[in-house]
C-alpha positions as CSV (number, residue, x, y, z in Angstrom):
1,X,105.0,204.4,153.4
2,X,104.8,203.8,150.0
3,X,107.6,201.5,149.6
4,X,105.5,199.5,151.9
5,X,102.7,199.2,149.4
6,X,104.8,198.3,146.6
7,X,106.5,195.8,148.2
8,X,103.5,193.8,149.5
9,X,101.9,194.4,146.0
10,X,104.8,192.7,144.6
11,X,104.3,190.1,147.0
12,X,101.0,189.4,146.7
13,X,101.6,189.6,143.1
14,X,104.0,186.6,143.6
15,X,102.3,184.3,145.8
16,X,99.5,184.7,143.2
17,X,101.8,183.3,140.4
18,X,102.7,180.7,143.3
19,X,99.3,179.6,143.7
20,X,98.7,179.6,140.4
21,X,101.7,177.4,139.8
22,X,100.7,174.8,142.9
23,X,97.3,174.7,141.3
24,X,98.5,173.5,138.3
25,X,100.4,170.7,139.5
26,X,97.8,169.3,141.7
27,X,95.1,169.6,138.9
28,X,98.4,167.1,136.9
29,X,98.8,164.8,139.9
30,X,95.3,164.4,140.2
31,X,95.0,163.8,136.2
32,X,98.3,161.7,136.5
33,X,96.6,159.4,139.8
34,X,93.3,158.9,137.2
35,X,94.9,156.4,135.0
36,X,96.9,155.3,137.3
37,X,94.1,154.0,138.9
38,X,92.2,152.7,135.8
39,X,95.5,151.2,134.0
40,X,95.3,149.4,138.0
41,X,91.2,148.8,137.8
42,X,91.8,147.5,134.5
43,X,95.3,145.3,135.7
44,X,93.4,143.9,139.3
45,X,90.5,142.5,136.9
46,X,92.4,140.5,134.7
47,X,94.1,139.4,136.7
48,X,91.4,138.2,138.6
49,X,89.5,136.8,135.2
50,X,93.2,134.4,134.9
51,X,92.6,133.4,138.6
52,X,89.4,132.2,138.5
53,X,90.3,130.4,135.5
54,X,93.1,129.2,137.0
55,X,90.9,127.9,140.2
56,X,88.1,126.5,137.9
57,X,90.3,123.8,135.5
58,X,91.5,123.1,138.7
59,X,88.1,122.4,140.6
60,X,86.3,119.1,139.9
61,X,83.7,119.0,137.2
62,X,80.8,119.2,139.8
63,X,82.1,121.7,141.7
64,X,82.7,124.2,139.4
65,X,78.7,123.6,137.7
66,X,78.2,124.5,141.9
67,X,81.0,128.1,141.9
68,X,79.4,128.9,138.6
69,X,75.6,129.0,139.5
70,X,76.9,130.5,143.0
71,X,78.7,133.0,140.7
72,X,75.3,133.5,138.6
73,X,73.1,133.8,141.7
74,X,75.0,136.2,143.2
75,X,75.6,138.8,140.0
76,X,72.0,138.4,139.7
77,X,71.3,140.1,143.6
78,X,74.4,142.3,143.7
79,X,74.6,145.7,141.5
80,X,77.9,146.4,139.5
81,X,80.0,148.4,141.4
82,X,81.0,151.7,139.4
């Protein structure tokens, strides 16, 4: 009986150690994913800005002015994204 209790305690200690390693793994994974998310957001923002610049150069002058006015109206009416 005593041997069973000792063995149960050893299994419990092993489980605690492995659980702690799992928690550390997921904390590190979360940090890496958040970093990747921020880099991806930055990349997408740059791509969107470049796309808008190219499209603006390709549009006729009058259309460009109307597009800028629409963007100003949209920016004024929409709250910024977090």
